[in-house]
C-alpha positions as CSV (number, residue, x, y, z in Angstrom):
1,X,-40.7,73.3,-51.0
2,X,-37.0,72.4,-51.5
3,X,-34.5,73.1,-48.8
4,X,-31.9,73.9,-51.5
5,X,-33.3,77.3,-52.5
6,X,-31.9,79.2,-49.6
7,X,-35.0,79.0,-47.5
8,X,-34.6,81.0,-44.2
9,X,-36.9,80.0,-41.4
10,X,-36.9,80.1,-37.7
11,X,-37.7,77.0,-35.6
12,X,-40.9,77.5,-33.6
13,X,-41.2,74.1,-31.9
14,X,-38.7,71.5,-30.9
15,X,-40.3,69.0,-33.2
16,X,-39.5,70.1,-36.7
17,X,-41.8,73.1,-37.3
18,X,-40.4,76.3,-38.8
19,X,-41.8,79.7,-39.7
20,X,-41.0,82.0,-42.6
21,X,-41.0,85.8,-42.3
22,X,-44.4,86.0,-43.9
23,X,-45.9,83.6,-41.3
24,X,-45.9,80.5,-43.5
25,X,-45.3,77.4,-41.4
26,X,-43.1,74.6,-42.7
27,X,-42.7,71.0,-41.5
28,X,-39.3,69.3,-41.9
29,X,-40.0,66.1,-43.8
30,X,-36.5,64.7,-43.3
31,X,-36.0,64.7,-47.0
32,X,-34.6,67.6,-48.9
33,X,-38.0,69.3,-48.8
34,X,-40.1,71.2,-46.4
35,X,-43.9,70.7,-46.3
36,X,-46.2,73.7,-46.0
37,X,-48.6,73.2,-43.0
38,X,-51.4,75.0,-41.2
39,X,-51.6,75.1,-37.4
40,X,-54.9,74.0,-35.8
41,X,-55.4,74.0,-32.0
42,X,-58.3,72.1,-30.4
43,X,-59.6,71.8,-26.9
44,X,-60.1,68.1,-26.6
45,X,-62.5,68.4,-23.8
46,X,-64.8,70.6,-25.9
47,X,-66.8,68.3,-28.2
48,X,-68.0,71.2,-30.4
49,X,-64.4,72.3,-30.9
50,X,-63.5,68.8,-31.9
51,X,-66.4,68.5,-34.3
52,X,-65.6,71.8,-35.9
53,X,-62.0,70.6,-36.5
54,X,-63.2,67.3,-38.1
55,X,-65.6,69.2,-40.3
56,X,-62.9,71.6,-41.5
57,X,-60.3,69.1,-42.4
58,X,-60.5,65.8,-44.3
59,X,-58.3,63.7,-42.2
60,X,-57.4,60.1,-43.0
61,X,-59.5,57.6,-40.9
62,X,-56.6,56.7,-38.6
63,X,-56.1,60.4,-37.7
64,X,-59.8,61.1,-37.1
65,X,-60.1,58.0,-34.9
66,X,-57.2,59.1,-32.7
67,X,-58.5,62.6,-32.3
68,X,-61.8,61.2,-31.2
69,X,-60.0,58.8,-28.8
70,X,-58.0,61.7,-27.3
71,X,-61.2,63.7,-26.9
72,X,-63.1,60.9,-25.2
73,X,-60.3,60.4,-22.7
74,X,-60.2,64.2,-21.9
75,X,-64.0,64.1,-21.2
76,X,-63.6,60.9,-19.1
77,X,-60.9,62.5,-17.0
78,X,-62.7,65.8,-16.8
79,X,-59.5,67.4,-18.2
80,X,-60.8,70.8,-19.4
81,X,-57.2,71.9,-20.3
82,X,-56.4,69.0,-22.6
83,X,-55.2,70.4,-25.8
84,X,-53.9,69.2,-29.2
85,X,-51.9,71.2,-31.7
86,X,-52.2,69.7,-35.1
87,X,-50.0,70.6,-38.1
88,X,-52.1,70.0,-41.2
89,X,-50.4,69.8,-44.6
90,X,-51.7,72.3,-47.1
91,X,-50.9,72.8,-50.8
92,X,-49.1,76.1,-51.6
93,X,-51.0,78.5,-53.9
94,X,-49.5,77.8,-57.3
95,X,-50.8,77.4,-60.9
96,X,-50.4,73.6,-60.6
97,X,-53.5,71.6,-60.4
98,X,-51.6,68.6,-59.0
99,X,-52.1,68.1,-55.2
100,X,-48.5,67.4,-54.0
101,X,-47.3,68.2,-50.5
102,X,-43.9,66.7,-50.9
103,X,-42.4,63.8,-52.9
104,X,-39.9,61.0,-52.4
105,X,-38.9,58.0,-54.6
106,X,-41.5,58.9,-57.2
107,X,-44.4,59.1,-54.8
108,X,-46.4,62.0,-53.4
109,X,-46.6,62.1,-49.6
110,X,-47.9,64.2,-46.7
111,X,-47.2,64.2,-42.9
112,X,-49.9,65.2,-40.5
113,X,-48.6,65.9,-37.0
114,X,-50.5,65.9,-33.7
115,X,-48.8,67.3,-30.6
116,X,-50.3,66.5,-27.2
117,X,-49.1,68.4,-24.1
118,X,-49.5,67.8,-20.4
119,X,-51.5,64.6,-20.9
120,X,-52.3,61.9,-18.4
121,X,-53.1,58.3,-19.1
122,X,-56.1,56.6,-17.5
123,X,-55.5,55.2,-14.1
124,X,-55.0,51.4,-14.3
125,X,-54.9,48.7,-11.6
126,X,-51.6,46.8,-11.6
127,X,-52.6,44.4,-8.9
128,X,-55.2,43.9,-6.2
129,X,-55.7,41.5,-3.3
130,X,-53.3,39.6,-1.0
131,X,-50.7,39.2,-3.8
132,X,-50.2,42.9,-4.0
133,X,-47.2,43.1,-1.6
134,X,-45.1,40.5,-3.4
135,X,-46.1,42.0,-6.8
136,X,-45.0,45.5,-6.0
137,X,-41.7,44.1,-4.5
138,X,-41.0,42.8,-8.0
139,X,-41.7,46.0,-9.9
140,X,-38.3,47.7,-10.4
141,X,-38.4,49.2,-13.9
142,X,-40.4,50.5,-16.8
143,X,-39.9,49.2,-20.3
144,X,-40.2,51.2,-23.5
145,X,-41.1,49.6,-26.8
146,X,-41.5,50.8,-30.3
147,X,-44.1,49.2,-32.5
148,X,-44.3,46.4,-29.9
149,X,-40.6,45.7,-30.0
150,X,-38.4,46.2,-26.9
151,X,-36.4,49.4,-26.9
152,X,-35.0,50.0,-23.4
153,X,-35.6,49.5,-19.7
154,X,-35.3,52.3,-17.1
155,X,-35.0,52.2,-13.3
156,X,-37.9,54.1,-11.9
157,X,-37.1,54.1,-8.2
158,X,-33.3,54.1,-8.2
159,X,-30.8,51.4,-8.5
160,X,-31.9,48.2,-6.8
161,X,-35.1,49.7,-5.5
162,X,-38.6,48.4,-6.1
163,X,-42.1,49.9,-5.9
164,X,-42.4,48.3,-2.5
165,X,-39.3,50.3,-1.3
166,X,-40.9,53.5,-2.6
167,X,-44.2,52.7,-0.8
168,X,-42.4,52.0,2.4
169,X,-40.6,55.3,2.1
170,X,-44.0,56.9,2.4
171,X,-45.9,54.7,5.0
172,X,-43.3,52.7,6.7
173,X,-42.9,48.9,6.7
174,X,-45.6,46.9,5.0
175,X,-46.1,44.1,7.5
176,X,-48.8,42.0,6.0
177,X,-51.4,41.5,3.3
178,X,-55.1,42.0,2.9
179,X,-57.8,41.4,0.3
180,X,-58.2,45.2,0.2
181,X,-54.6,45.8,-1.0
182,X,-54.0,47.2,-4.4
183,X,-51.6,49.2,-6.5
184,X,-52.6,51.6,-9.3
185,X,-50.7,53.9,-11.6
186,X,-50.9,56.5,-14.3
187,X,-48.4,58.6,-16.3
188,X,-48.0,62.2,-17.2
189,X,-46.5,62.8,-20.7
190,X,-46.2,64.8,-23.9
191,X,-46.6,63.0,-27.3
192,X,-45.8,64.0,-30.8
193,X,-47.4,61.6,-33.4
194,X,-46.7,61.8,-37.1
195,X,-49.0,60.2,-39.7
196,X,-47.3,59.8,-43.1
197,X,-49.7,59.2,-46.0
198,X,-48.8,58.2,-49.5
199,X,-50.7,58.6,-52.8
200,X,-50.6,55.2,-54.3
201,X,-52.4,56.5,-57.4
202,X,-55.9,56.5,-56.0
203,X,-55.7,59.1,-53.2
204,X,-53.7,59.5,-50.0
205,X,-53.7,56.7,-47.5
206,X,-51.9,56.5,-44.1
207,X,-48.9,54.3,-44.6
208,X,-46.9,54.8,-41.4
209,X,-47.4,56.2,-37.9
210,X,-44.3,57.3,-35.9
211,X,-44.0,59.0,-32.5
212,X,-41.8,61.0,-30.2
213,X,-42.8,60.6,-26.5
214,X,-41.6,62.5,-23.4
215,X,-42.6,60.6,-20.3
216,X,-42.7,63.1,-17.4
217,X,-43.9,61.4,-14.2
218,X,-45.5,58.2,-13.0
219,X,-47.8,58.3,-10.0
220,X,-48.8,55.2,-7.9
221,X,-51.8,54.9,-5.7
222,X,-51.8,52.0,-3.2
223,X,-53.5,50.3,-0.4
224,X,-51.0,48.4,1.8
225,X,-51.1,46.8,5.2
226,X,-48.9,48.2,8.0
227,X,-48.8,47.6,11.8
228,X,-51.4,50.4,12.0
229,X,-53.8,48.7,9.5
230,X,-54.5,49.3,5.9
231,X,-53.1,52.6,4.5
232,X,-54.1,54.4,1.3
233,X,-51.6,56.8,-0.1
234,X,-49.6,57.8,-3.2
235,X,-46.0,57.9,-4.3
236,X,-44.7,59.7,-7.4
237,X,-41.5,59.3,-9.4
238,X,-40.1,61.5,-12.1
239,X,-39.2,59.7,-15.3
240,X,-38.0,62.5,-17.7
241,X,-37.3,60.2,-20.6
242,X,-37.5,60.8,-24.3
243,X,-38.3,57.8,-26.6
244,X,-38.7,58.1,-30.4
245,X,-39.5,55.9,-33.3
246,X,-36.5,55.2,-35.5
247,X,-38.0,56.8,-38.6
248,X,-39.8,59.7,-36.9
249,X,-37.6,62.4,-38.4
250,X,-37.5,60.8,-41.8
251,X,-40.5,58.5,-42.4
252,X,-40.6,58.8,-46.2
253,X,-38.2,56.0,-47.2
254,X,-40.1,53.3,-45.3
255,X,-43.5,54.9,-45.9
256,X,-43.3,54.4,-49.7
257,X,-43.0,50.6,-49.2
258,X,-46.5,49.5,-49.8
259,X,-47.2,46.6,-47.4
260,X,-51.0,46.8,-47.7
261,X,-51.3,47.8,-44.0
262,X,-50.4,50.7,-41.8
263,X,-46.9,50.4,-40.2
264,X,-47.5,51.5,-36.6
265,X,-44.3,52.4,-34.7
266,X,-45.9,54.2,-31.8
267,X,-44.3,54.0,-28.3
268,X,-45.4,51.6,-25.6
269,X,-44.5,51.8,-21.9
270,X,-44.8,48.6,-19.8
271,X,-45.0,48.6,-16.0
272,X,-45.8,45.4,-14.2
273,X,-48.0,43.4,-16.5
274,X,-49.6,46.4,-18.2
275,X,-48.5,48.4,-21.3
276,X,-49.6,52.0,-21.9
277,X,-50.1,53.2,-25.4
278,X,-50.0,56.8,-26.4
């Protein structure tokens, strides 16, 4: 659907979804066209709900794999409120027999979008054992990457502060080390992932994956040694950072370059020696 025909629609999400007066949902492709989509909500904790979704829609393998991954994580975390909102491209009812969602550069394309809200990563162990104190003293920032390439670094604890400083704000001075010491972490976030597929002449295949991420909070659990002995506690820091793939709002120009593999520009977040992927 061309944007040049006076289309009037209201924005219903902050990530490029609009609604016409008749209830039709449109996705902004970043070109001069909208794409008609259908909204599907799924409880990722509910395996039956997930299976019904996968039976209803013929997703590309990369999309189905990620939906199953998100579902498995929700079950593992016992997160009964884990939800995905998926905007599935559909073909408008016309007399045309050609399946075309939108076009660019002589190719037919479609964007499938998965929105995840109030998610948590798995808890990972950053360090354990007697080296824990010196390790957390060196953790001062988080690093965002896009497609594995450095994007930006952020100070998590405040200028010049480390994870050790944050820990000592909670339990007092860490005076020694122990084989029982450790530091663990996990993140709270929202993620909007876009899968752009191109019809190369033999059906649609995923060409590019882009992402917009909102990192909310990072929580650390630790076991550290004080003058009173080993103490287990937590410290939490707000992040409130947006990070987005360069072509998230307009993936078509790069998506139509056929490289023979999926161009994956999802966000990574590195803390210590570990990188979270979303």
